[in-house]
C-alpha positions as CSV (number, residue, x, y, z in Angstrom):
1,M,0.0,0.0,0.0
2,K,1.2,3.5,-0.9
3,R,1.9,5.7,2.1
4,P,-0.5,8.6,2.6
5,I,1.2,11.9,2.0
6,I,1.3,14.8,4.5
7,G,2.2,18.2,3.0
8,I,3.9,20.9,5.1
9,I,3.5,24.3,3.4
10,Y,5.7,27.2,4.5
11,D,5.8,30.9,3.9
12,F,9.5,31.9,3.6
13,D,10.3,35.5,4.7
14,R,10.2,35.7,8.6
15,T,9.0,32.1,8.7
16,L,12.1,30.2,7.6
17,A,14.3,33.2,6.9
18,I,14.7,35.7,9.7
19,E,14.0,38.7,7.5
20,D,12.7,39.6,4.0
21,L,14.8,37.9,1.4
22,Q,16.0,41.2,-0.2
23,N,17.4,42.5,3.0
24,F,20.3,40.1,3.3
25,S,22.4,41.1,0.3
26,F,20.3,42.3,-2.6
27,I,19.5,45.7,-1.0
28,P,23.0,46.3,0.5
29,K,24.5,45.7,-3.0
30,L,22.3,48.6,-4.3
31,G,23.9,50.8,-1.6
32,M,20.6,51.1,0.2
33,T,19.2,50.2,3.6
34,P,16.1,47.9,3.8
35,D,14.1,50.9,5.2
36,Q,15.0,53.0,2.1
37,F,14.2,50.2,-0.3
38,W,10.8,49.3,1.2
39,K,9.9,53.0,1.6
40,L,10.6,53.5,-2.1
41,T,8.4,50.4,-2.9
42,N,5.5,51.8,-0.9
43,E,5.9,55.2,-2.4
44,N,5.8,53.7,-5.9
45,S,2.6,51.8,-5.0
46,E,0.9,54.9,-3.7
47,K,2.0,57.0,-6.7
48,T,1.1,54.5,-9.4
49,G,-1.7,52.4,-7.7
50,M,0.5,49.3,-8.4
51,E,-0.1,46.2,-6.2
52,K,2.6,46.0,-3.6
53,I,4.2,42.8,-4.7
54,L,4.4,44.0,-8.3
55,S,5.8,47.3,-7.0
56,Y,8.7,45.6,-5.1
57,M,9.6,43.6,-8.3
58,Y,9.4,46.8,-10.4
59,V,11.7,48.7,-7.9
60,M,14.2,45.7,-8.0
61,I,14.5,46.1,-11.7
62,Q,14.7,49.9,-11.8
63,E,17.2,50.2,-9.0
64,S,19.4,47.5,-10.4
65,Q,19.5,49.2,-13.8
66,K,20.4,52.6,-12.1
67,K,23.3,50.9,-10.3
68,G,24.5,49.1,-13.4
69,I,23.8,45.6,-11.8
70,P,22.6,43.1,-14.4
71,L,19.6,41.5,-12.8
72,T,20.1,38.0,-14.1
73,K,18.8,34.7,-12.8
74,D,22.4,33.6,-11.9
75,Y,22.9,36.9,-10.0
76,L,19.7,36.5,-8.0
77,E,20.4,32.8,-7.2
78,S,23.9,33.8,-6.0
79,L,22.3,35.9,-3.3
80,G,20.6,32.8,-1.8
81,K,23.8,31.8,0.0
82,D,23.5,34.9,2.2
83,I,20.1,34.1,3.6
84,R,20.0,33.7,7.4
85,F,17.6,31.2,8.8
86,F,15.9,30.6,12.1
87,P,17.7,28.0,14.2
88,G,17.5,24.3,13.5
89,L,16.6,24.3,9.8
90,N,19.7,22.3,8.8
91,G,18.4,19.1,10.4
92,W,14.7,19.9,10.3
93,F,13.7,18.4,7.0
94,H,15.5,15.1,7.4
95,R,14.2,14.7,11.0
96,I,10.6,15.4,10.1
97,N,10.8,13.1,7.0
98,E,12.1,10.3,9.1
99,F,9.5,10.8,11.8
100,G,6.8,10.6,9.1
101,L,8.1,7.3,7.8
102,E,8.1,5.9,11.4
103,Q,4.4,6.8,11.5
104,G,3.7,5.2,8.1
105,V,3.3,8.4,6.1
106,Q,5.4,10.3,3.6
107,V,6.1,14.0,4.4
108,E,6.6,16.5,1.6
109,H,7.6,20.1,2.0
110,Y,6.4,23.1,-0.1
111,I,6.9,26.8,-0.2
112,I,4.3,29.4,-1.1
113,T,5.7,32.9,-0.8
114,S,5.6,36.5,-2.0
115,G,9.4,36.5,-1.9
116,T,11.7,36.1,-4.8
117,R,11.9,32.5,-6.0
118,E,15.2,32.9,-7.8
119,I,16.9,33.9,-4.5
120,I,15.3,31.0,-2.7
121,M,16.5,28.6,-5.4
122,G,20.1,29.6,-4.6
123,S,19.7,28.9,-0.9
124,P,21.1,25.8,0.8
125,I,17.6,24.5,1.7
126,A,16.1,24.8,-1.8
127,K,16.7,21.1,-2.4
128,E,14.4,20.1,0.5
129,F,11.2,21.2,-1.2
130,K,8.9,19.3,-3.6
131,A,8.0,22.6,-5.1
132,I,8.8,26.3,-4.5
133,F,6.1,28.8,-5.5
134,G,7.2,32.4,-5.4
135,C,7.5,35.6,-7.4
136,E,9.6,35.1,-10.5
137,F,11.1,37.4,-13.2
138,L,11.0,37.0,-16.9
139,F,14.6,37.2,-18.2
140,T,15.0,38.5,-21.8
141,G,17.5,40.0,-24.3
142,P,21.0,38.8,-25.1
143,N,22.1,39.1,-21.5
144,K,19.0,37.5,-20.1
145,V,18.2,40.2,-17.6
146,A,15.0,40.6,-15.6
147,T,12.6,42.8,-17.6
148,W,9.1,41.8,-16.3
149,P,7.4,39.8,-13.6
150,K,6.7,36.2,-14.8
151,N,4.8,35.1,-11.8
152,T,3.6,37.0,-8.8
153,I,2.0,35.7,-5.5
154,N,0.3,38.0,-3.1
155,Y,-1.4,37.0,0.2
156,T,-4.7,36.1,-1.3
157,M,-3.2,34.4,-4.4
158,K,-1.4,32.0,-2.0
159,T,-4.6,30.0,-1.6
160,Q,-4.7,28.8,-5.2
161,Y,-1.5,26.8,-4.7
162,F,-3.2,24.6,-2.1
163,F,-5.3,23.2,-4.9
164,R,-2.2,22.6,-7.0
165,I,-0.5,20.9,-4.1
166,T,-3.4,18.6,-3.2
167,K,-4.0,17.6,-6.8
168,G,-0.3,17.3,-7.6
169,V,-0.5,19.8,-10.5
170,L,2.7,21.7,-9.8
171,D,3.1,23.2,-13.3
172,Q,1.8,26.7,-13.0
173,T,0.9,26.9,-16.7
174,N,-1.5,24.0,-16.4
175,D,-4.8,25.6,-15.5
176,E,-7.0,22.8,-16.9
177,K,-5.9,20.0,-14.6
178,V,-5.9,22.2,-11.5
179,N,-9.6,23.0,-12.2
180,E,-10.7,19.5,-13.0
181,R,-13.0,17.7,-10.6
182,T,-11.1,14.8,-9.1
183,K,-12.2,11.8,-7.0
184,E,-8.9,11.2,-5.3
185,K,-6.6,14.0,-4.3
186,R,-2.9,13.3,-4.2
187,I,-2.8,14.9,-0.7
188,K,-6.0,15.1,1.3
189,N,-7.0,18.6,2.7
190,R,-6.9,17.2,6.2
191,N,-3.2,16.2,5.7
192,L,-1.9,19.8,5.1
193,I,0.0,21.8,7.7
194,Y,0.6,25.5,7.0
195,I,3.4,27.4,8.7
196,G,3.5,31.2,8.4
197,D,4.3,34.3,10.4
198,G,1.6,37.0,10.1
199,L,-1.4,38.7,8.6
200,T,-0.3,38.1,5.0
201,D,-0.6,34.4,5.7
202,V,-4.2,34.6,7.1
203,P,-6.0,33.5,3.9
204,A,-3.7,30.5,3.7
205,M,-3.9,29.7,7.4
206,L,-7.7,29.8,7.3
207,L,-7.9,27.6,4.2
208,A,-5.8,24.9,5.8
209,K,-7.6,25.2,9.2
210,E,-11.2,25.3,7.8
211,N,-10.6,22.3,5.5
212,G,-9.4,20.0,8.2
213,G,-5.7,20.7,8.1
214,K,-3.7,22.6,10.7
215,S,-2.2,26.1,10.8
216,I,0.8,27.2,12.9
217,A,1.8,30.8,13.4
218,V,5.5,31.2,14.1
219,Y,7.3,34.2,15.6
220,A,10.8,35.4,16.3
221,K,12.0,35.0,19.9
222,N,10.1,37.4,22.3
223,Q,7.9,38.7,19.5
224,E,4.8,36.7,19.9
225,E,2.2,39.5,20.0
226,K,1.0,39.1,16.4
227,A,0.9,35.4,16.7
228,K,-1.2,35.6,19.9
229,Q,-3.7,37.8,18.1
230,L,-4.0,35.2,15.3
231,V,-5.0,32.6,18.0
232,A,-7.4,35.1,19.7
233,D,-9.1,35.6,16.3
234,D,-9.3,31.9,15.7
235,R,-7.2,32.0,12.6
236,V,-4.6,29.4,13.6
237,N,-4.5,26.2,15.6
238,F,-1.1,26.8,17.3
239,I,1.6,29.4,17.8
240,C,5.2,28.5,18.3
241,E,8.6,30.3,18.4
242,A,10.3,29.9,15.0
243,D,12.8,27.4,16.4
244,Y,13.2,24.3,14.2
245,R,15.6,22.5,16.5
246,S,14.9,19.0,17.9
247,D,12.6,19.1,20.9
248,S,11.6,22.7,20.4
249,M,7.8,23.5,20.8
250,L,7.5,23.7,17.0
251,D,9.2,20.4,16.6
252,K,6.8,18.8,19.1
253,V,3.7,20.4,17.7
254,V,4.5,19.3,14.1
255,K,5.4,15.8,15.1
256,L,2.2,15.4,17.2
257,T,0.2,16.8,14.2
258,I,1.8,14.3,11.8
259,Q,1.1,11.5,14.3
260,Q,-2.5,12.5,14.6
261,M,-2.9,12.6,10.8
262,A,-1.2,9.3,10.4
263,I,-3.6,7.7,12.9
264,T,-6.6,9.2,11.1
265,E,-5.3,7.7,7.8
266,A,-4.7,4.3,9.4
267,L,-8.2,4.2,10.9
268,S,-9.8,5.4,7.6
269,H,-8.0,2.6,5.7
270,R,-9.3,0.0,8.2
271,E,-12.8,1.3,7.8
272,V,-12.7,1.1,4.0
273,K,-11.1,-2.3,4.1
274,G,-13.7,-3.6,6.6
């Protein structure tokens, strides 16, 4: 019998990475501070009426051109090595995968983020994910530089990727299959765990929670106020410090959730068989 699949879906910025992706090296290489860059992004949104995710991508292109930095895919991926993560991620994925196997299930990891996918792809943890959905650039011309957004994901758009993940339709150009009615989903809704850090994750958190899965809000050490509010508003199941080390509260909550899902799958299989 094939093992049931449990999907863990993560936001990236301030969920796995301790800050926004651009803050680590992209912005400093422009000779700017994060405050200056994000202020410019917000001003551009207000001036043009541009959606904020599109605005940050536009500003990345414009400022790179001004500074004479070719915004190529290779350049962006090279910045992935500078990302700083919350503690414990080095061993997290192997440990959680092994725990899942011990419970009789297969664990898969996914990212759905408004961050820059090309930078994530250059990070040391990129190989751990079944799929990484993020904002992507279109690279054109003889030097293959970023000229236009290819894919964008804002906080409400995150929810569509749940359907791709549960159906196993990971090709973003395939709209037909993701909208087809299916008898059997590759991953049941009840077997999804969403981990995010704040208000931009609320639609995804609610979708997971209200369809039988679990949502976890994580926070940096001593910064739990936003997460507490998400619990008070009944938008998440759990809150935990963003500590991915063995025996941390997050480690225990995720393992107990996997165990509960595995037991539900085992009981369901017995009922069908009986």
